[in-house]
Backbone bond lengths (Angstrom), bond angles and torsions (degrees), N, CA, C in turn:
res aa  C-N    CA-C-N  psi(-1)  N-CA   C-N-CA  omega(-1)  CA-C   N-CA-C  phi
1 M - - - 1.447 - - 1.523 108.87 -
2 Y 1.314 116.86 145.60 1.456 121.08 178.87 1.522 109.34 -129.17
3 Y 1.312 115.22 159.39 1.457 121.14 179.78 1.520 108.34 -123.33
4 V 1.300 115.55 139.69 1.454 121.44 176.46 1.516 107.00 -101.58
5 L 1.317 116.28 124.69 1.455 120.02 177.40 1.520 108.98 -79.21
6 M 1.301 115.88 129.12 1.459 121.43 -179.37 1.521 108.94 -117.92
7 D 1.312 116.33 142.60 1.456 120.82 172.95 1.513 108.18 -84.82
8 V 1.308 116.16 146.53 1.455 121.54 175.28 1.522 107.13 -100.87
9 T 1.321 116.07 130.20 1.454 121.60 -179.59 1.520 108.65 -115.05
10 L 1.318 115.60 131.44 1.459 121.46 -177.92 1.521 110.85 -126.88
11 G 1.308 115.11 162.56 1.462 122.45 169.77 1.504 115.02 51.28
12 Y 1.311 115.84 -120.33 1.456 123.65 -174.07 1.526 111.36 -57.23
13 D 1.329 117.16 -46.96 1.468 120.11 -179.26 1.528 111.66 -64.24
14 A 1.323 117.20 -40.22 1.464 120.52 178.03 1.524 110.08 -63.68
15 L 1.324 116.48 -41.62 1.464 120.64 179.54 1.528 110.76 -64.79
16 T 1.322 116.99 -39.12 1.463 120.90 177.83 1.526 110.78 -62.74
17 R 1.321 117.19 -42.82 1.470 120.65 178.31 1.527 111.07 -65.15
18 F 1.325 116.43 -39.93 1.459 121.25 178.47 1.533 109.55 -63.37
19 G 1.315 116.48 -43.92 1.468 120.67 177.39 1.512 112.23 -61.93
20 H 1.340 116.69 -41.20 1.465 120.49 177.23 1.525 110.49 -60.58
21 A 1.312 116.19 -43.86 1.469 120.33 179.74 1.520 110.73 -60.73
22 L 1.319 117.28 -42.40 1.461 121.22 -177.45 1.531 113.01 -76.69
23 S 1.340 117.55 -9.99 1.463 119.78 -178.00 1.531 112.81 -75.17
24 D 1.308 117.05 -6.80 1.459 121.33 179.34 1.533 109.20 -118.94
25 A 1.323 116.89 131.64 1.467 121.44 -175.88 1.530 112.42 -62.15
26 T 1.326 117.76 -36.12 1.468 119.83 179.82 1.521 110.34 -67.63
27 R 1.337 116.94 -45.60 1.466 119.50 178.73 1.524 111.08 -63.94
28 T 1.325 116.72 -38.91 1.459 119.87 176.65 1.525 110.10 -61.17
29 G 1.331 117.01 -43.63 1.462 120.89 178.31 1.517 112.48 -61.17
30 I 1.323 116.31 -39.98 1.471 119.94 177.86 1.517 110.16 -62.97
31 L 1.329 116.68 -48.37 1.465 120.24 -178.96 1.523 111.61 -61.72
32 L 1.325 116.56 -41.64 1.469 119.34 179.42 1.522 111.33 -65.49
33 S 1.319 116.79 -37.67 1.455 119.90 177.86 1.530 110.75 -66.43
34 L 1.332 116.47 -44.88 1.463 120.11 -179.58 1.526 111.88 -70.61
35 R 1.308 117.14 -18.55 1.467 121.79 174.42 1.530 109.69 -64.08
36 E 1.318 115.92 -33.17 1.466 121.30 -178.86 1.529 111.97 -79.89
37 R 1.357 115.23 -40.65 1.467 119.88 -176.30 1.526 108.67 -171.04
38 P 1.337 117.49 156.78 1.467 119.89 173.94 1.529 109.65 -61.66
39 G 1.315 116.79 157.79 1.458 119.54 -178.48 1.508 113.21 -147.96
40 Y 1.321 114.64 163.35 1.457 123.36 177.84 1.525 108.42 -104.70
41 P 1.328 117.42 146.89 1.468 120.05 -175.65 1.529 115.15 -50.74
42 A 1.318 118.55 -46.13 1.477 119.90 -178.12 1.527 110.77 -61.66
43 E 1.325 116.78 -41.82 1.467 120.73 179.56 1.523 110.92 -67.81
44 L 1.333 116.75 -42.04 1.460 120.58 179.52 1.526 110.88 -63.47
45 A 1.343 117.12 -42.73 1.472 120.79 179.58 1.520 110.65 -59.92
46 E 1.322 116.38 -44.17 1.465 120.20 179.51 1.526 111.35 -66.05
47 E 1.322 116.43 -44.85 1.465 120.97 -178.60 1.525 111.84 -61.93
48 I 1.323 116.22 -41.16 1.463 120.68 -176.25 1.524 111.43 -85.26
49 G 1.329 116.88 -22.43 1.466 120.58 177.52 1.520 113.59 85.55
50 V 1.345 115.98 37.98 1.463 120.31 176.42 1.525 108.63 -128.46
51 S 1.330 115.09 166.02 1.466 118.74 177.46 1.528 109.69 -71.44
52 R 1.315 115.60 161.42 1.472 119.84 178.49 1.519 111.35 -64.26
53 Q 1.335 116.95 -34.20 1.465 120.44 179.38 1.530 110.65 -65.93
54 I 1.319 116.83 -44.82 1.469 119.90 177.94 1.518 109.73 -62.70
55 L 1.321 116.70 -44.82 1.461 120.30 178.90 1.519 110.70 -59.78
56 S 1.311 116.98 -43.33 1.463 121.57 -179.72 1.526 111.08 -58.98
57 N 1.328 116.55 -43.20 1.470 120.70 178.85 1.526 110.97 -62.22
58 H 1.318 117.02 -41.88 1.466 120.57 -179.32 1.527 111.40 -71.75
59 L 1.329 117.30 -36.55 1.464 119.37 175.83 1.525 110.66 -63.34
60 A 1.325 117.29 -38.42 1.465 120.82 177.41 1.531 110.28 -61.92
61 C 1.318 116.31 -41.26 1.467 120.56 177.48 1.524 110.59 -62.77
62 L 1.330 116.71 -46.94 1.468 120.97 -178.96 1.523 111.48 -65.23
63 R 1.323 117.38 -35.81 1.471 120.59 175.01 1.517 109.52 -65.39
64 G 1.320 116.31 -45.02 1.456 121.27 -179.91 1.524 112.75 -61.71
65 C 1.320 115.90 -33.69 1.467 120.81 177.75 1.525 111.76 -79.03
66 G 1.336 117.31 -8.65 1.459 120.56 179.17 1.512 114.60 82.43
67 L 1.342 117.16 16.77 1.460 120.51 -176.52 1.520 113.77 -93.03
68 V 1.334 117.02 -28.19 1.463 120.77 177.46 1.520 109.35 -128.85
69 V 1.315 114.83 158.21 1.465 121.35 175.12 1.517 108.79 -128.10
70 A 1.327 115.30 150.37 1.461 122.20 175.11 1.516 107.77 -100.82
71 V 1.317 116.34 125.83 1.460 122.12 179.03 1.521 107.52 -107.68
72 P 1.353 117.71 110.93 1.469 119.84 -178.77 1.529 111.42 -63.60
73 E 1.324 115.06 135.38 1.465 122.61 174.86 1.520 107.35 -135.49
74 G 1.311 116.31 87.60 1.457 119.83 -175.92 1.509 110.31 65.47
75 R 1.328 116.67 -121.98 1.461 121.27 179.55 1.522 112.65 -88.68
76 R 1.305 117.34 -4.57 1.466 121.28 -178.91 1.520 109.97 -111.72
77 S 1.322 114.90 166.27 1.458 121.20 173.29 1.514 108.78 -125.81
78 R 1.309 114.95 136.19 1.464 122.07 175.09 1.524 106.68 -101.33
79 Y 1.314 116.77 136.52 1.459 121.24 179.74 1.520 109.82 -105.36
80 E 1.330 114.55 142.76 1.461 120.60 176.82 1.520 108.47 -150.10
81 L 1.321 114.95 163.78 1.458 119.73 177.38 1.524 108.80 -63.52
82 A 1.312 116.47 141.73 1.459 121.37 -177.48 1.521 112.20 -69.97
83 D 1.327 117.26 -24.04 1.461 121.86 -177.53 1.527 107.64 -149.20
84 P 1.328 118.50 133.72 1.469 120.00 -179.36 1.527 113.25 -60.55
85 R 1.319 117.67 -22.08 1.472 120.19 178.77 1.514 111.83 -66.11
86 I 1.337 117.38 -24.11 1.463 120.22 176.38 1.520 109.49 -63.14
87 G 1.321 117.43 -43.20 1.462 121.44 177.57 1.518 111.76 -62.09
88 R 1.323 116.88 -41.32 1.465 120.08 178.92 1.528 111.20 -67.45
89 A 1.334 116.30 -37.09 1.467 119.91 176.90 1.529 110.13 -64.13
90 L 1.327 116.83 -41.29 1.466 120.36 177.09 1.522 110.91 -62.56
91 D 1.339 117.07 -41.29 1.466 120.64 176.96 1.522 110.27 -58.03
92 D 1.331 116.37 -45.97 1.467 120.39 179.40 1.523 111.07 -62.40
93 L 1.330 117.22 -43.72 1.460 120.44 -179.29 1.521 112.11 -66.70
94 L 1.330 117.37 -33.36 1.466 119.82 177.84 1.524 111.67 -65.08
95 G 1.316 117.15 -25.26 1.461 121.21 178.77 1.521 113.63 -84.33
96 L 1.319 116.72 -1.69 1.457 121.73 -177.79 1.519 111.40 -67.24
97 V 1.305 115.99 140.95 1.462 122.07 174.06 1.517 106.50 -121.19
98 L 1.336 116.61 122.13 1.452 121.48 -177.77 1.515 111.07 -115.35
99 A 1.323 116.25 143.63 1.465 121.82 171.72 1.522 105.67 -96.16
100 V 1.326 116.44 105.39 1.467 122.01 -171.88 1.517 110.13 -104.64
101 D 1.316 116.70 133.50 1.462 122.59 173.68 1.526 106.91 -78.52
102 P 1.333 118.27 108.90 1.472 120.64 -174.84 1.524 113.36 -63.31
103 V 1.322 117.78 -24.23 1.462 120.50 178.77 1.524 109.66 -73.20
104 C 1.310 116.27 -41.88 1.458 121.17 -175.56 1.521 112.42 -82.73
105 C 1.311 117.37 -44.38 1.464 120.28 -167.84 1.513 114.02 -118.60
106 A 1.326 117.19 40.67 1.465 119.14 173.32 1.513 108.04 -64.13
107 V 1.311 117.37 147.74 1.455 121.63 -177.91 1.524 110.83 -54.18
108 S 1.318 117.80 -36.48 1.475 120.15 -178.51 1.517 112.89 -74.44
109 S 1.336 117.73 -13.61 1.468 119.52 -177.94 1.515 112.14 -120.66
110 R 1.339 116.90 35.28 1.457 121.67 -178.09 1.518 113.34 -52.50
111 D 1.319 116.90 -37.15 1.458 119.82 -175.16 1.532 112.71 -72.87
112 D 1.328 117.35 -13.12 1.457 119.90 -177.36 1.521 113.35 -69.09
113 C 1.326 117.24 -43.09 1.465 117.28 -176.14 1.516 114.07 -147.83
114 C 1.309 118.82 -17.42 1.467 119.97 -174.89 1.503 112.13 -101.84
C-alpha cells in the first residue's frame, strides 16, 4: 500500500484555486453538474458537450485543485465534489447579480480587464 502526500490549502489559496476552476466554462459546467449529483466521465462529457479527452483534462485540473474527488467503483470512477460547501458556494455565486460594463467585460474580451 502507498500513500500520496497532499498539501492542504486554506483561505486565500483555496479561493484562488476555486477562481481558477471557475475561469473556464468547461470546468464550471463540470462543477455545476457535480453540484446536483455525482457523475461518471462519459455521462459528464455528454451532458456538458465535450469530448471525453477534454473532460478528462479538466477533471484532472479540478482534482489537482482539490475541488473534486474520484471514487473508484470497480473499473470505473465516480466523480463528486470534494466538500459539500463547494456546492453551497456555487449556489451562492449563481445568485449573484453583477453590473457589467459591456465595453470592458464583454464575454469575448474577458482577457482585457476581467
